[in-house]
VEXSEMAR-749937 format. One line per 4 residues: for each residue x, y, z of N, C-alpha, C. Coordinates in steps of 0.1 Angstrom, whole numbers, plus 5000, padded with zeros to 4 digits. Example, Ala and Ser with C-alpha at 12.3 -4.5 7.8 and 13.67 -1.06 7.14 Angstrom:
// residues 2
5132:4943:5078:5123:4955:5078:5132:4967:5078 ~ 5128:4978:5071:5137:4989:5071:5129:5000:5079
// end
This chain:
// residues 442
5331:5152:5048:5322:5164:5049:5319:5167:5064 ~ 5319:5179:5067:5317:5183:5081:5302:5185:5083 ~ 5298:5185:5096:5284:5187:5099:5279:5200:5095 ~ 5288:5210:5095:5284:5224:5092:5278:5226:5078
5282:5217:5068:5277:5219:5055:5271:5206:5050 ~ 5269:5196:5058:5263:5183:5054:5248:5184:5053 ~ 5243:5180:5042:5228:5180:5040:5222:5169:5049 ~ 5210:5171:5053:5203:5160:5061:5200:5148:5052
5201:5150:5039:5199:5139:5030:5211:5130:5029 ~ 5222:5134:5035:5235:5126:5034:5239:5120:5047 ~ 5231:5122:5058:5235:5117:5071:5232:5102:5072 ~ 5239:5095:5081:5236:5081:5083:5223:5079:5090
5217:5067:5089:5205:5064:5097:5208:5065:5112 ~ 5198:5070:5119:5200:5071:5134:5188:5064:5140 ~ 5187:5064:5153:5176:5057:5160:5162:5063:5157 ~ 5162:5076:5155:5149:5082:5151:5144:5077:5138
5153:5075:5128:5149:5070:5115:5143:5055:5117 ~ 5150:5048:5125:5146:5034:5127:5132:5034:5134 ~ 5130:5042:5144:5117:5043:5150:5106:5048:5141 ~ 5109:5058:5133:5099:5063:5124:5095:5053:5113
5105:5045:5109:5101:5034:5100:5091:5025:5106 ~ 5093:5021:5119:5083:5013:5126:5070:5020:5127 ~ 5070:5033:5130:5058:5040:5132:5050:5042:5119 ~ 5057:5044:5108:5050:5045:5095:5047:5031:5090
5056:5022:5091:5054:5008:5086:5043:5001:5093 ~ 5041:5004:5106:5030:4998:5113:5017:5000:5106 ~ 5015:5012:5100:5003:5015:5093:5001:5006:5081 ~ 5012:5003:5074:5012:4994:5063:5008:4980:5067
5014:4976:5079:5011:4962:5084:4996:4961:5087 ~ 4990:4971:5093:4976:4971:5096:4968:4971:5083 ~ 4972:4979:5074:4965:4980:5061:4964:4966:5055 ~ 4976:4959:5054:4976:4946:5048:4967:4936:5056
4967:4938:5069:4959:4929:5077:4944:4931:5075 ~ 4939:4944:5076:4925:4946:5075:4920:4944:5061 ~ 4928:4946:5051:4923:4943:5037:4923:4928:5034 ~ 4931:4921:5040:4931:4906:5037:4922:4898:5046
4919:4903:5058:4912:4895:5068:4898:4892:5063 ~ 4892:4900:5054:4879:4898:5049:4878:4885:5040 ~ 4889:4882:5033:4890:4870:5025:4890:4857:5034 ~ 4896:4858:5046:4897:4847:5055:4883:4844:5060
4875:4854:5063:4862:4852:5070:4851:4851:5060 ~ 4854:4853:5047:4843:4854:5037:4833:4842:5037 ~ 4838:4830:5037:4829:4818:5036:4819:4818:5048 ~ 4825:4818:5061:4817:4818:5073:4808:4830:5074
4814:4842:5071:4806:4854:5072:4794:4854:5062 ~ 4796:4849:5050:4786:4849:5040:4774:4840:5045 ~ 4778:4829:5051:4768:4820:5056:4760:4826:5068 ~ 4768:4832:5077:4762:4838:5089:4753:4850:5086
4756:4858:5076:4747:4869:5072:4739:4866:5060 ~ 4739:4854:5055:4731:4850:5043:4734:4860:5031 ~ 4746:4862:5028:4750:4871:5017:4750:4864:5004 ~ 4744:4870:4993:4745:4865:4980:4758:4870:4973
4760:4866:4961:4772:4869:4953:4774:4884:4952 ~ 4763:4892:4950:4763:4906:4949:4769:4912:4962 ~ 4764:4909:4973:4769:4915:4986:4783:4910:4990 ~ 4786:4897:4986:4800:4893:4988:4810:4902:4981
4806:4905:4968:4815:4913:4960:4815:4927:4965 ~ 4804:4933:4970:4803:4946:4975:4811:4948:4988 ~ 4810:4938:4997:4817:4939:5009:4832:4937:5007 ~ 4836:4929:4998:4850:4927:4995:4856:4940:4989
4848:4947:4981:4852:4959:4974:4850:4972:4983 ~ 4843:4971:4994:4839:4982:5002:4851:4990:5008 ~ 4861:4982:5012:4873:4989:5017:4881:4996:5006 ~ 4881:4991:4994:4887:4997:4983:4880:5010:4979
4867:5010:4980:4859:5022:4978:4862:5032:4988 ~ 4863:5028:5001:4867:5037:5012:4881:5043:5009 ~ 4890:5035:5004:4904:5040:5001:4903:5051:4991 ~ 4894:5050:4981:4893:5060:4971:4890:5074:4978
4880:5074:4987:4877:5086:4993:4888:5090:5004 ~ 4893:5080:5011:4903:5083:5021:4916:5088:5015 ~ 4920:5084:5003:4932:5089:4997:4931:5104:4994 ~ 4920:5108:4988:4918:5122:4985:4918:5130:4998
4910:5125:5008:4908:5132:5020:4921:5133:5028 ~ 4928:5121:5029:4941:5121:5036:4952:5130:5030 ~ 4952:5130:5017:4962:5139:5010:4960:5153:5014 ~ 4947:5158:5013:4944:5172:5016:4946:5175:5030
4942:5166:5039:4943:5169:5054:4958:5169:5057 ~ 4966:5160:5052:4980:5159:5055:4988:5172:5050 ~ 4985:5177:5038:4992:5189:5034:4986:5201:5040 ~ 4974:5201:5045:4968:5213:5051:4971:5214:5066
4969:5203:5073:4970:5204:5088:4983:5198:5093 ~ 4991:5192:5084:5004:5187:5088:5004:5172:5090 ~ 5016:5166:5089:5017:5151:5090:5014:5146:5104 ~ 5019:5153:5114:5018:5148:5128:5004:5146:5133
4995:5155:5130:4981:5154:5135:4974:5142:5128 ~ 4975:5142:5115:4967:5132:5108:4973:5118:5110 ~ 4985:5117:5115:4991:5104:5118:4983:5095:5127 ~ 4974:5101:5135:4966:5093:5145:4952:5090:5140
4948:5096:5129:4934:5094:5124:4932:5080:5120 ~ 4941:5074:5112:4939:5060:5107:4938:5050:5119 ~ 4948:5050:5128:4947:5040:5139:4934:5041:5147 ~ 4929:5054:5149:4916:5055:5156:4904:5049:5149
4904:5051:5135:4893:5045:5127:4895:5030:5127 ~ 4907:5025:5126:4909:5010:5127:4903:5004:5139 ~ 4905:5010:5150:4900:5005:5163:4885:5005:5164 ~ 4879:5017:5161:4865:5018:5163:4857:5010:5153
4861:5010:5140:4853:5003:5129:4855:4988:5131 ~ 4867:4983:5135:4869:4969:5137:4861:4963:5148 ~ 4861:4970:5159:4853:4966:5171:4838:4965:5168 ~ 4833:4975:5160:4819:4975:5157:4815:4963:5149
4824:4956:5142:4820:4944:5134:4816:4933:5143 ~ 4819:4933:5156:4814:4923:5165:4799:4922:5166 ~ 4792:4933:5163:4778:4934:5164:4771:4936:5150 ~ 4778:4933:5139:4772:4936:5126:4761:4925:5124
4750:4930:5118:4738:4921:5115:4734:4920:5101 ~ 4740:4927:5092:4735:4927:5078:4746:4931:5069 ~ 4744:4928:5056:4754:4931:5046:4757:4946:5044 ~ 4746:4954:5044:4748:4969:5043:4756:4974:5055
4753:4969:5067:4760:4974:5078:4775:4971:5078 ~ 4778:4958:5074:4792:4954:5072:4799:4962:5061 ~ 4791:4965:5051:4797:4973:5040:4801:4987:5045 ~ 4793:4993:5053:4796:5006:5059:4808:5006:5067
4809:4996:5076:4821:4995:5085:4834:4993:5077 ~ 4833:4984:5067:4845:4981:5059:4848:4993:5051 ~ 4838:5001:5047:4841:5014:5040:4849:5023:5049 ~ 4845:5025:5061:4853:5033:5071:4867:5028:5073
4869:5015:5073:4882:5010:5074:4890:5013:5062 ~ 4884:5013:5050:4890:5017:5038:4894:5032:5038 ~ 4886:5040:5044:4889:5054:5045:4902:5056:5054 ~ 4903:5048:5064:4915:5049:5073:4927:5044:5065
4926:5034:5057:4937:5029:5049:4941:5040:5039 ~ 4931:5046:5033:4934:5057:5023:4941:5069:5029 ~ 4938:5072:5042:4945:5083:5049:4959:5079:5052 ~ 4961:5066:5055:4974:5062:5059:4985:5064:5048
4981:5061:5036:4991:5061:5025:4998:5075:5024 ~ 4991:5086:5023:4998:5099:5021:5005:5103:5034 ~ 4999:5102:5046:5005:5107:5058:5017:5099:5062 ~ 5016:5086:5062:5028:5078:5067:5040:5079:5058
5037:5078:5045:5048:5079:5035:5054:5092:5034 ~ 5046:5103:5034:5052:5117:5033:5060:5120:5046 ~ 5056:5116:5057:5063:5119:5070:5076:5111:5069 ~ 5076:5099:5065:5088:5091:5065:5098:5096:5055
5094:5099:5042:5103:5103:5032:5109:5116:5034 ~ 5102:5125:5042:5107:5138:5044:5118:5139:5055 ~ 5120:5128:5062:5131:5126:5072:5142:5118:5067 ~ 5140:5109:5057:5150:5099:5054:5162:5105:5045
5174:5100:5048:5185:5103:5039:5182:5097:5025 ~ 5187:5103:5014:5184:5098:5001:5189:5084:4998 ~ 5200:5080:5004:5205:5066:5002:5195:5055:5007 ~ 5188:5059:5017:5179:5049:5024:5164:5051:5020
5161:5061:5012:5147:5065:5009:5140:5053:5002 ~ 5146:5048:4991:5139:5038:4984:5138:5025:4992 ~ 5149:5020:4997:5147:5007:5005:5137:5009:5017 ~ 5138:5020:5024:5129:5022:5036:5114:5023:5031
5111:5030:5021:5097:5031:5016:5093:5017:5011 ~ 5102:5010:5004:5099:4996:5000:5096:4987:5011 ~ 5103:4989:5023:5100:4981:5035:5085:4982:5039 ~ 5079:4994:5037:5065:4995:5040:5056:4985:5033
5060:4983:5020:5052:4973:5012:5055:4959:5017 ~ 5067:4956:5022:5069:4943:5028:5061:4941:5040 ~ 5060:4952:5048:5051:4951:5060:5037:4949:5057 ~ 5032:4955:5045:5019:4953:5041:5016:4938:5038
5025:4932:5031:5023:4917:5028:5025:4909:5041 ~ 5034:4913:5050:5035:4906:5062:5022:4907:5070 ~ 5016:4918:5070:5003:4920:5077:4992:4911:5070 ~ 4993:4910:5057:4983:4901:5050:4985:4886:5054
4998:4882:5054:5001:4869:5058:4997:4866:5073 ~ 4999:4876:5081:4995:4874:5095:4980:4873:5097 ~ 4973:4880:5088:4958:4879:5088:4953:4865:5085 ~ 4960:4859:5075:4956:4845:5072:4959:4835:5083
4971:4838:5089:4975:4829:5100:4965:4830:5112 ~ 4963:4843:5116:4954:4845:5128:4940:4841:5125 ~ 4935:4844:5113:4922:4840:5109:4920:4825:5109 ~ 4930:4818:5104:4929:4804:5104:4927:4798:5118
4936:4803:5127:4935:4797:5140:4922:4801:5148 ~ 4917:4813:5146:4905:4817:5152:4893:4809:5147 ~ 4892:4807:5134:4881:4800:5128:4882:4785:5132 ~ 4895:4780:5133:4897:4766:5136:4892:4763:5151
4892:4773:5159:4888:4772:5173:4873:4768:5174 ~ 4866:4769:5164:4852:4766:5164:4843:4777:5168 ~ 4830:4775:5166:4820:4786:5169:4815:4792:5156 ~ 4802:4792:5155:4795:4798:5143:4798:4812:5141
4801:4820:5152:4803:4834:5151:4817:4838:5152 ~ 4826:4829:5151:4840:4833:5152:4845:4842:5141 ~ 4838:4842:5130:4842:4852:5120:4841:4866:5125 ~ 4832:4869:5135:4831:4882:5140:4844:4886:5148
4850:4876:5155:4863:4878:5162:4874:4881:5151 ~ 4873:4874:5140:4883:4875:5130:4883:4890:5124 ~ 4871:4895:5122:4869:4908:5116:4873:4919:5126 ~ 4871:4916:5139:4873:4926:5149:4888:4926:5154
4895:4916:5150:4909:4915:5155:4919:4926:5151 ~ 4916:4934:5140:4925:4945:5137:4925:4956:5148 ~ 4915:4956:5156:4915:4966:5167:4927:4966:5176 ~ 4931:4953:5179:4943:4952:5187:4955:4958:5181
4957:4955:5169:4969:4961:5162:4968:4976:5161 ~ 4956:4981:5158:4954:4995:5157:4957:5002:5170 ~ 4954:4996:5181:4957:5002:5194:4972:5003:5197 ~ 4979:4992:5193:4994:4992:5194:5000:5002:5185
4994:5004:5173:5000:5014:5164:4998:5028:5170 ~ 4986:5031:5175:4983:5044:5181:4994:5047:5192 ~ 4996:5037:5200:5006:5039:5212:5020:5042:5207 ~ 5025:5034:5197:5038:5036:5192:5041:5049:5185
5030:5055:5180:5032:5068:5173:5032:5080:5182 ~ 5029:5078:5194:5029:5089:5204:5043:5095:5204 ~ 5045:5108:5204:5058:5114:5204:5064:5117:5191 ~ 5057:5114:5180:5063:5116:5166:5062:5131:5163
5074:5137:5159:5074:5152:5156:5068:5155:5142 ~ 5066:5168:5140:5061:5172:5127:5073:5173:5117 ~ 5070:5172:5104:5080:5172:5094:5085:5187:5092 ~ 5099:5189:5093:5104:5202:5091:5102:5207:5077
5101:5199:5068:5099:5203:5054:5085:5209:5053 ~ 5075:5203:5059:5061:5208:5059:5061:5221:5067 ~ 5067:5222:5078:5067:5234:5086:5073:5246:5078 ~ 5084:5243:5070:5090:5253:5062:5080:5258:5051
5073:5248:5045:5063:5251:5035:5052:5260:5040 ~ 5050:5260:5053:5040:5268:5060:5046:5280:5066 ~ 5058:5283:5063:5065:5295:5068:5066:5295:5083 ~ 5071:5284:5088:5073:5282:5103:5087:5277:5105
5097:5285:5102:5111:5281:5102:5116:5278:5116 ~ 5112:5286:5126:5117:5283:5140:5114:5269:5145 ~ 5101:5265:5142:5097:5252:5147:5104:5241:5139 ~ 5106:5244:5126:5114:5234:5117:5128:5232:5122
5135:5243:5125:5148:5242:5130:5149:5235:5143 ~ 5140:5237:5152:5140:5230:5165:5139:5215:5163 ~ 5131:5211:5154:5129:5196:5151:5142:5191:5144 ~ 5148:5198:5135:5160:5194:5129:5171:5191:5139
5172:5200:5149:5182:5198:5160:5179:5186:5168 ~ 5166:5184:5171:5161:5173:5179:5164:5160:5172 ~ 5163:5159:5159:5164:5147:5152:5179:5144:5147 ~ 5185:5154:5142:5199:5152:5137:5210:5157:5146
5207:5164:5156:5218:5169:5165:5218:5184:5166 ~ 5224:5189:5177:5224:5204:5179:5232:5211:5169 ~ 5242:5204:5162:5250:5211:5152:5243:5214:5139 ~ 5231:5207:5137:5224:5209:5125:5214:5221:5126
5210:5227:5115:5201:5238:5115:5194:5238:5101 ~ 5187:5249:5098:5180:5250:5085:5190:5250:5074 ~ 5202:5255:5076:5212:5256:5065:5216:5242:5060 ~ 5213:5232:5068:5215:5218:5063:5204:5213:5055
5194:5221:5052:5183:5218:5043:5182:5229:5033 ~ 5193:5232:5026:5193:5244:5018:5184:5244:5006 ~ 5180:5232:5001:5172:5232:4989:5158:5238:4991 ~ 5154:5238:5004:5140:5243:5007:5139:5257:5004
5149:5265:5005:5149:5279:5003:5147:5282:4988 ~ 5150:5272:4979:5149:5274:4965:5137:5269:4959 ~ 5129:5261:4967:5117:5255:4962:5106:5265:4960 ~ 5099:5264:4948:5088:5273:4945:5075:5267:4950
5066:5276:4955:5053:5271:4959:5046:5265:4947 ~ 5040:5253:4948:5033:5247:4937:5019:5243:4942 ~ 5009:5247:4934:4995:5244:4938:4991:5231:4932 ~ 4980:5226:4936:4974:5213:4930:4971:5216:4916
4967:5228:4912:4963:5231:4899:4975:5229:4890 ~ 4987:5233:4895:4999:5232:4887:5003:5217:4885 ~ 4999:5209:4895:5001:5194:4893:4994:5189:4881 ~ 4982:5194:4878:4974:5189:4867:4977:5197:4853
4982:5209:4854:4984:5217:4842:4998:5219:4838 ~ 5007:5211:4844:5021:5212:4840:5027:5198:4839 ~ 5040:5197:4839:5046:5184:4838:5042:5174:4849 ~ 5036:5179:4860:5032:5170:4870:5019:5162:4866
5012:5167:4857:5000:5159:4852:5005:5146:4845 ~ 5015:5147:4838:5021:5135:4831:5026:5125:4842 ~ 5032:5130:4853:5037:5122:4863:5025:5115:4871 ~ 5014:5123:4873:5003:5118:4879:4996:5107:4872
4996:5108:4858:4991:5098:4850:4999:5085:4851 ~ 5012:5086:4851:5021:5075:4853:5018:5068:4866 ~ 5018:5076:4877:5016:5070:4890:5003:5063:4891 ~ 4992:5069:4886:4979:5063:4887:4978:5050:4879
4984:5050:4867:4982:5038:4859:4991:5027:4863 ~ 5004:5029:4867:5012:5018:4871:5007:5012:4884 ~ 5003:5021:4893:4998:5017:4906:4985:5009:4904 ~ 4976:5013:4896:4963:5006:4893:4966:4992:4888
4975:4992:4878:4977:4979:4871:4985:4969:4880 ~ 4992:4974:4890:4999:4965:4899:4990:4960:4911 ~ 4979:4968:4914:4971:4964:4926:4958:4956:4922 ~ 4953:4958:4910:4940:4952:4906:4941:4937:4908
4951:4930:4901:4951:4915:4903:4954:4911:4917 ~ 4963:4919:4924:4967:4915:4938:4955:4915:4947 ~ 4947:4926:4947:4935:4927:4956:4925:4917:4952 ~ 4923:4915:4939:4913:4905:4935:4916:4891:4941
4929:4887:4940:4934:4874:4945:4933:4874:4960 ~ 4937:4885:4967:4936:4884:4982:4922:4884:4987 ~ 4913:4891:4981:4899:4891:4986:4892:4877:4984 ~ 4896:4870:4974:4889:4857:4971:4899:4846:4969
4910:4846:4977:4921:4836:4975:4916:4822:4975 ~ 4908:4818:4986:4903:4804:4986:4894:4801:4974 ~ 4886:4810:4969:4878:4807:4958:4886:4806:4945 ~ 4896:4815:4943:4904:4814:4931:4912:4801:4931
4918:4797:4943:4926:4785:4943:4917:4773:4941 ~ 4905:4773:4946:4895:4762:4944:4892:4761:4929 ~ 4890:4772:4923:4888:4772:4908:4899:4767:4900 ~ 4911:4768:4906:4924:4763:4900:4926:4748:4905
4916:4742:4910:4917:4728:4914:4925:4725:4927 ~ 4927:4736:4935:4934:4734:4947:4923:4735:4958 ~ 4921:4724:4965:4910:4723:4975:4915:4718:4988 ~ 4907:4720:4998:4911:4715:5012:4924:4721:5017
4932:4712:5021:4945:4716:5027:4954:4723:5016 ~ 4953:4719:5004:4960:4726:4993:4956:4740:4992 ~ 4944:4744:4993:4939:4757:4993:4944:4765:5005 ~ 4943:4760:5017:4948:4767:5029:4963:4769:5028
4970:4759:5024:4985:4760:5023:4988:4770:5012 ~ 4981:4769:5001:4984:4778:4990:4982:4793:4993 ~ 4971:4796:5001:4969:4810:5005:4980:4816:5013 ~ 4985:4808:5023:4996:4813:5031:5009:4813:5023
5012:4803:5016:5024:4802:5008:5026:4813:4998 ~ 5015:4816:4991:5015:4826:4980:5017:4840:4987 ~ 5011:4842:4998:5012:4855:5005:5027:4857:5010 ~ 5032:4846:5015:5046:4847:5020:5056:4849:5008
5053:4843:4996:5061:4846:4984:5060:4860:4980 ~ 5048:4867:4982:5047:4881:4979:5057:4889:4988 ~ 5058:4885:5000:5067:4891:5010:5082:4889:5005 ~ 5085:4877:5001:5098:4874:4996:5102:4882:4984
5092:4883:4975:5094:4891:4963:5097:4906:4966 ~ 5089:4911:4976:5092:4925:4980:5105:4927:4987 ~ 5109:4917:4994:5123:4917:5001:5134:4918:4990 ~ 5132:4909:4980:5142:4909:4970:5143:4922:4962
5131:4928:4959:5130:4941:4953:5136:4952:4961 ~ 5134:4951:4974:5140:4961:4983:5155:4961:4983 ~ 5160:4949:4982:5175:4948:4982:5181:4953:4968 ~ 5173:4952:4958:5178:4956:4944:5174:4970:4940
5166:4977:4948:5160:4989:4943:5170:5000:4940 ~ 5181:5001:4947:5191:5011:4944:5201:5006:4933 ~ 5205:4994:4933:5214:4989:4923:5208:4987:4910 ~ 5196:4982:4909:5189:4979:4897:5182:4992:4891
5178:5001:4900:5171:5013:4895:5156:5011:4895 ~ 5149:5022:4896:5134:5022:4897:5128:5018:4884 ~ 5132:5024:4873:5126:5022:4860:5128:5007:4855 ~ 5140:5002:4856:5143:4988:4851:5135:4978:4860
5135:4981:4873:5127:4971:4882:5113:4971:4878 ~ 5107:4982:4876:5092:4983:4873:5089:4975:4860 ~ 5097:4978:4850:5095:4971:4837:5096:4956:4838 ~ 5107:4951:4844:5108:4937:4846:5098:4931:4855
5093:4938:4865:5083:4933:4874:5070:4930:4866 ~ 5066:4940:4858:5053:4938:4851:5055:4927:4840 ~ 5066:4927:4833:5068:4917:4823:5067:4903:4828 ~ 5075:4899:4838:5075:4885:4842:5063:4881:4850
5057:4890:4858:5045:4887:4865:5033:4885:4855 ~ 5033:4893:4845:5023:4892:4835:5023:4879:4827 ~ 5036:4874:4824:5037:4861:4818:5033:4850:4827 ~ 5036:4851:4840:5031:4841:4849:5016:4840:4850
5009:4851:4849:4994:4851:4849:4989:4845:4836 ~ 4996:4847:4825:4992:4841:4812:4994:4826:4813 ~ 5005:4822:4820:5007:4807:4822:4995:4801:4830 ~ 4991:4808:4841:4980:4803:4849:4967:4802:4841
4965:4812:4832:4953:4811:4824:4953:4800:4814 ~ 4964:4797:4808:4965:4787:4798:4966:4773:4804 ~ 4971:4772:4816:4974:4759:4822:4966:4758:4835 ~ 4954:4763:4836:4946:4764:4848:4942:4750:4853
4941:4741:4844:4936:4727:4848:4948:4718:4850 ~ 4960:4723:4852:4972:4714:4854:4972:4709:4868 ~ 4983:4703:4872:4985:4698:4885:4986:4709:4896 ~ 4982:4706:4908:4983:4716:4919:4997:4722:4920
5007:4713:4918:5021:4718:4920:5024:4728:4910 ~ 5020:4726:4897:5024:4736:4886:5016:4749:4889 ~ 5003:4748:4893:4995:4760:4896:5002:4768:4907 ~ 5006:4761:4917:5013:4768:4928:5026:4775:4923
5033:4768:4915:5046:4773:4910:5044:4786:4902 ~ 5034:4786:4893:5030:4797:4885:5025:4809:4894 ~ 5016:4805:4903:5011:4816:4912:5023:4822:4920 ~ 5032:4813:4925:5044:4817:4932:5053:4826:4924
5054:4823:4911:5062:4832:4902:5056:4845:4901 ~ 5043:4846:4899:5036:4859:4899:5038:4867:4912 ~ 5037:4860:4923:5039:4866:4936:5053:4872:4937 ~ 5063:4865:4933:5077:4869:4934:5080:4881:4925
5075:4880:4912:5079:4890:4902:5071:4903:4904 ~ 5059:4903:4909:5051:4915:4911:5056:4923:4923 ~ 5066:4918:4930:5071:4925:4942:5078:4938:4938 ~ 5084:4939:4926:5091:4951:4922:5081:4962:4920
5070:4959:4913:5059:4970:4911:5053:4973:4925 ~ 5051:4964:4934:5045:4966:4946:5053:4976:4955 ~ 5066:4974:4956:5074:4983:4964:5075:4997:4958 ~ 5074:4998:4945:5075:5011:4939:5063:5019:4940
5052:5013:4945:5039:5021:4947:5041:5032:4956 ~ 5049:5030:4966:5051:5040:4977:5064:5049:4974 ~ 5073:5044:4965:5085:5051:4963:5083:5062:4952 ~ 5078:5058:4941:5077:5068:4930:5068:5080:4934
5056:5079:4939:5048:5090:4942:5054:5100:4952 ~ 5062:5095:4961:5068:5103:4971:5080:5110:4966 ~ 5086:5105:4955:5099:5111:4950:5095:5121:4938 ~ 5084:5119:4932:5082:5127:4920:5075:5140:4922
5071:5144:4934:5063:5156:4937:5069:5164:4948 ~ 5069:5177:4948:5075:5185:4958:5067:5185:4971 ~ 5073:5190:4982:5067:5189:4995:5053:5195:4996 ~ 5050:5206:4990:5037:5212:4991:5025:5204:4986
5028:5195:4976:5017:5187:4971:5020:5172:4972 ~ 5031:5168:4979:5035:5154:4980:5024:5145:4985 ~ 5018:5149:4996:5007:5141:5002:4995:5140:4993 ~ 4992:5152:4987:4980:5152:4978:4983:5142:4966
4995:5143:4961:4998:5134:4950:4997:5119:4953 ~ 5002:5116:4965:5002:5102:4970:4987:5098:4972 ~ 4979:5108:4978:4965:5105:4980:4957:5103:4968 ~ 4960:5111:4957:4953:5110:4945:4957:5097:4938
4970:5093:4938:4974:5081:4933:4968:5069:4939 ~ 4967:5070:4953:4960:5059:4960:4946:5058:4956 ~ 4939:5069:4955:4925:5069:4952:4922:5064:4938 ~ 4929:5069:4928:4927:5065:4914:4930:5050:4912
4940:5045:4919:4944:5031:4917:4933:5022:4922 ~ 4926:5027:4932:4916:5018:4939:4903:5018:4931 ~ 4900:5026:4921:4888:5026:4913:4888:5012:4906 ~ 4899:5010:4898:4899:4997:4891:4900:4985:4900
4907:4987:4912:4909:4976:4921:4895:4972:4927 ~ 4887:4982:4930:4874:4980:4936:4865:4973:4926 ~ 4865:4978:4914:4856:4972:4903:4861:4958:4900 ~ 4874:4956:4899:4879:4942:4897:4876:4933:4908
4877:4937:4920:4874:4928:4932:4859:4925:4932 ~ 4851:4935:4929:4836:4933:4929:4832:4922:4918 ~ 4840:4923:4907:4836:4914:4895:4842:4900:4897 ~ 4852:4898:4905:4858:4885:4906:4848:4873:4909
4840:4873:4919:4831:4862:4921:4821:4860:4909 ~ 4817:4871:4903:4808:4869:4891:4815:4864:4879 ~ 4828:4869:4878:4836:4864:4866:4839:4849:4868 ~ 4843:4845:4880:4845:4831:4882:4833:4822:4879
4821:4827:4882:4809:4820:4881:4804:4820:4866 ~ 4806:4831:4859:4801:4832:4845:4811:4829:4834 ~ 4823:4833:4837:4834:4832:4826:4843:4821:4829 ~ 4846:4818:4842:4855:4807:4845:4869:4812:4849
4877:4804:4855:4890:4808:4860:4899:4812:4849 ~ 4899:4805:4837:4908:4808:4826:4907:4823:4822 ~ 4894:4827:4819:4892:4840:4814:4895:4851:4825 ~ 4892:4847:4837:4895:4856:4848:4910:4859:4849
4918:4848:4848:4933:4850:4848:4938:4857:4836 ~ 4932:4855:4824:4936:4862:4812:4934:4877:4814 ~ 4922:4881:4820:4919:4895:4823:4930:4901:4832 ~ 4934:4893:4843:4944:4898:4852:4958:4900:4845
4961:4891:4835:4973:4892:4828:4973:4905:4819 ~ 4962:4907:4813:4960:4919:4804:4963:4932:4812 ~ 4957:4933:4824:4959:4944:4832:4973:4946:4836 ~ 4980:4935:4839:4994:4936:4842:5003:4941:4831
5000:4936:4819:5007:4940:4807:5004:4954:4802 ~ 4993:4959:4805:4990:4973:4803:4999:4982:4812 ~ 5001:4977:4825:5011:4984:4833:5025:4984:4828 ~ 5028:4973:4821:5041:4972:4815:5043:4983:4804
5033:4985:4796:5033:4996:4786:5035:5010:4792 ~ 5028:5013:4802:5029:5026:4809:5043:5027:4815 ~ 5048:5017:4821:5061:5017:4827:5072:5020:4816 ~ 5071:5013:4805:5080:5015:4794:5080:5029:4789
5068:5035:4788:5066:5048:4781:5069:5060:4791 ~ 5066:5058:4804:5066:5070:4813:5075:5069:4825 ~ 5080:5057:4829:5087:5055:4841:5101:5063:4841 ~ 5103:5072:4850:5116:5079:4851:5125:5072:4860
5138:5076:4861:5148:5071:4870:5151:5081:4881 ~ 5149:5078:4894:5151:5087:4904:5161:5083:4915 ~ 5167:5072:4913:5177:5067:4923:5189:5077:4924 ~ 5194:5079:4936:5206:5087:4938:5203:5102:4938
5190:5106:4936:5186:5120:4935:5181:5125:4949 ~ 5183:5137:4952:5177:5143:4964:5162:5145:4961 ~ 5154:5147:4972:5140:5149:4970:5137:5161:4960 ~ 5145:5172:4962:5144:5183:4953:5146:5180:4938
5157:5172:4936:5161:5168:4922:5150:5159:4917 ~ 5146:5149:4924:5136:5140:4919:5123:5146:4916 ~ 5119:5156:4924:5106:5163:4923:5106:5174:4912 ~ 5118:5178:4908:5119:5189:4899:5115:5185:4885
5107:5194:4878:5103:5191:4864:5114:5193:4854 ~ 5126:5198:4859:5137:5200:4850:5146:5188:4850
// end
């Protein structure tokens, strides 16, 4: 195929795509870091601020509440003002809100700062993924979006490692340094994103073809032009109302439900990993080792899913991910008082198998909706999925105290198996499709 009629969805990866993956993926890395670091500092922070179980749960859930508002806001801002401008809002909030935690003096103040960090995370999901997917060739779309999830877990693992060393250095207030540490990563992310161009697809949706063509030539080469993006001329304008009143409403239900069911147990475990492991009879070094090991197994599970996403297919991967991870949680619930080795094996199995659902959180929403509402759809999916995640995280310490670890794990298993039912009933197959084909209701 010659360049004159080659679609931009069929070109090979170039340096721009590689750099854009880093620019977008850096946001996922920071997201994983800031959402996990609270669990590392929870024990020392609770003692330093004299937090009771209520405020521990509220602070753990505060970022998830912020994501709820940030997802809606970020989706609207990204579709209205463009991907490029909103690309810098998240890193700015990461820096400011993280640094402010150095001087926090109360539970409500920390709740407010963690809420702002959650808003930043919520904004990141629609803007970073929409910008990336609108530049990527179709062959690499699934694996590259899945890579963002791997970077999320890598950030979470890095948070546990950094937090452990900072706390081990001693000092009653070192938890403040732990909570402020994301500011460094946020500053690096802001710097690496400088020079990112606007999405040509978004520019076309706003009737700015000259600017779109200039960016196409800049990214793909001077021989390329708007004619190499022919499907855009056939795309109909679609409002958010159409998303809810047409076939997109069914897609939105699917995205919100599978996303919710995949994140609720993960966030609950991450926010209270030491407490959950302690309740499973893993204490001291076992608990510290288990927190890092399980997080790394999440990363490995996501890497495996990324390698299989094109060959296995989206639908099959989602169904198997929910099935086997749900069975692992049932095993944890029924054998919670077993040996530390068996507990870690079951927890590790959950971490490995849930990787498929985790990587599809960013793939499905970006493939199932057209350019005009893509960021809004991702933002809505992000927000709705965090309602259950926030409630679940808030309830974890109280559930452990009143119901015990077995019932808590049974609840997590039920949530995961509900996700399996929605995947079986509604999950479509979008591999090998262009963005236009995947987003089409036909």
